[in-house]
TORKOL-4160 file (C-alpha; in steps of 0.2 Angstrom, whole numbers, padded with zeros to 4 digits, m for minus):
92
<pt num="1" X="0531" Y="0589" Z="0582"/>
<pt num="2" X="0530" Y="0606" Z="0572"/>
<pt num="3" X="0520" Y="0609" Z="0556"/>
<pt num="4" X="0535" Y="0607" Z="0545"/>
<pt num="5" X="0539" Y="0590" Z="0553"/>
<pt num="6" X="0521" Y="0584" Z="0550"/>
<pt num="7" X="0521" Y="0590" Z="0532"/>
<pt num="8" X="0538" Y="0582" Z="0529"/>
<pt num="9" X="0533" Y="0566" Z="0536"/>
<pt num="10" X="0517" Y="0565" Z="0527"/>
<pt num="11" X="0526" Y="0569" Z="0511"/>
<pt num="12" X="0539" Y="0556" Z="0514"/>
<pt num="13" X="0526" Y="0543" Z="0517"/>
<pt num="14" X="0515" Y="0546" Z="0502"/>
<pt num="15" X="0530" Y="0549" Z="0490"/>
<pt num="16" X="0540" Y="0534" Z="0497"/>
<pt num="17" X="0537" Y="0520" Z="0509"/>
<pt num="18" X="0518" Y="0518" Z="0506"/>
<pt num="19" X="0519" Y="0519" Z="0487"/>
<pt num="20" X="0533" Y="0506" Z="0488"/>
<pt num="21" X="0522" Y="0494" Z="0499"/>
<pt num="22" X="0505" Y="0497" Z="0492"/>
<pt num="23" X="0508" Y="0504" Z="0474"/>
<pt num="24" X="0502" Y="0520" Z="0466"/>
<pt num="25" X="0489" Y="0529" Z="0477"/>
<pt num="26" X="0477" Y="0532" Z="0462"/>
<pt num="27" X="0476" Y="0513" Z="0459"/>
<pt num="28" X="0474" Y="0509" Z="0477"/>
<pt num="29" X="0460" Y="0522" Z="0480"/>
<pt num="30" X="0452" Y="0516" Z="0464"/>
<pt num="31" X="0452" Y="0498" Z="0471"/>
<pt num="32" X="0445" Y="0503" Z="0488"/>
<pt num="33" X="0432" Y="0514" Z="0480"/>
<pt num="34" X="0426" Y="0499" Z="0469"/>
<pt num="35" X="0425" Y="0487" Z="0484"/>
<pt num="36" X="0416" Y="0500" Z="0495"/>
<pt num="37" X="0404" Y="0504" Z="0481"/>
<pt num="38" X="0400" Y="0485" Z="0479"/>
<pt num="39" X="0398" Y="0484" Z="0498"/>
<pt num="40" X="0387" Y="0499" Z="0500"/>
<pt num="41" X="0378" Y="0497" Z="0484"/>
<pt num="42" X="0381" Y="0515" Z="0479"/>
<pt num="43" X="0395" Y="0524" Z="0469"/>
<pt num="44" X="0410" Y="0529" Z="0479"/>
<pt num="45" X="0424" Y="0538" Z="0470"/>
<pt num="46" X="0443" Y="0538" Z="0474"/>
<pt num="47" X="0441" Y="0556" Z="0480"/>
<pt num="48" X="0427" Y="0550" Z="0492"/>
<pt num="49" X="0440" Y="0537" Z="0498"/>
<pt num="50" X="0452" Y="0551" Z="0503"/>
<pt num="51" X="0438" Y="0561" Z="0512"/>
<pt num="52" X="0432" Y="0546" Z="0521"/>
<pt num="53" X="0450" Y="0541" Z="0527"/>
<pt num="54" X="0452" Y="0559" Z="0533"/>
<pt num="55" X="0436" Y="0557" Z="0543"/>
<pt num="56" X="0442" Y="0541" Z="0550"/>
<pt num="57" X="0458" Y="0550" Z="0556"/>
<pt num="58" X="0447" Y="0564" Z="0563"/>
<pt num="59" X="0436" Y="0551" Z="0573"/>
<pt num="60" X="0452" Y="0544" Z="0580"/>
<pt num="61" X="0457" Y="0562" Z="0586"/>
<pt num="62" X="0440" Y="0564" Z="0594"/>
<pt num="63" X="0445" Y="0550" Z="0606"/>
<pt num="64" X="0456" Y="0563" Z="0615"/>
<pt num="65" X="0471" Y="0553" Z="0613"/>
<pt num="66" X="0485" Y="0562" Z="0604"/>
<pt num="67" X="0494" Y="0553" Z="0591"/>
<pt num="68" X="0505" Y="0562" Z="0578"/>
<pt num="69" X="0501" Y="0549" Z="0565"/>
<pt num="70" X="0483" Y="0554" Z="0564"/>
<pt num="71" X="0488" Y="0572" Z="0559"/>
<pt num="72" X="0502" Y="0565" Z="0547"/>
<pt num="73" X="0489" Y="0554" Z="0539"/>
<pt num="74" X="0476" Y="0568" Z="0537"/>
<pt num="75" X="0489" Y="0578" Z="0528"/>
<pt num="76" X="0494" Y="0563" Z="0517"/>
<pt num="77" X="0476" Y="0559" Z="0512"/>
<pt num="78" X="0472" Y="0577" Z="0509"/>
<pt num="79" X="0487" Y="0579" Z="0497"/>
<pt num="80" X="0482" Y="0563" Z="0488"/>
<pt num="81" X="0464" Y="0567" Z="0487"/>
<pt num="82" X="0467" Y="0584" Z="0480"/>
<pt num="83" X="0478" Y="0576" Z="0466"/>
<pt num="84" X="0466" Y="0563" Z="0463"/>
<pt num="85" X="0451" Y="0575" Z="0462"/>
<pt num="86" X="0460" Y="0586" Z="0450"/>
<pt num="87" X="0463" Y="0571" Z="0438"/>
<pt num="88" X="0445" Y="0566" Z="0440"/>
<pt num="89" X="0439" Y="0584" Z="0435"/>
<pt num="90" X="0451" Y="0585" Z="0421"/>
<pt num="91" X="0445" Y="0569" Z="0413"/>
<pt num="92" X="0427" Y="0575" Z="0413"/>
């Protein structure tokens, strides 16, 4: 899989199939951040959710087993995190 394929697949996932299944990413990441905040008893933002999900995928890559899905998901989480953080910063 080449870089354009990875980016195209990530784009199709975050702009199509996943949003259709789970709803708007901003809403999903907000719900996740609220649940994680309650569980951890500290504030977690939707941007933190994106960063932590990227770290989860990095941890999976560290297993030494290649799976294209990890790289695709990292790209998707990075794109969503960047968009969410920009919105968070513009609202301040």
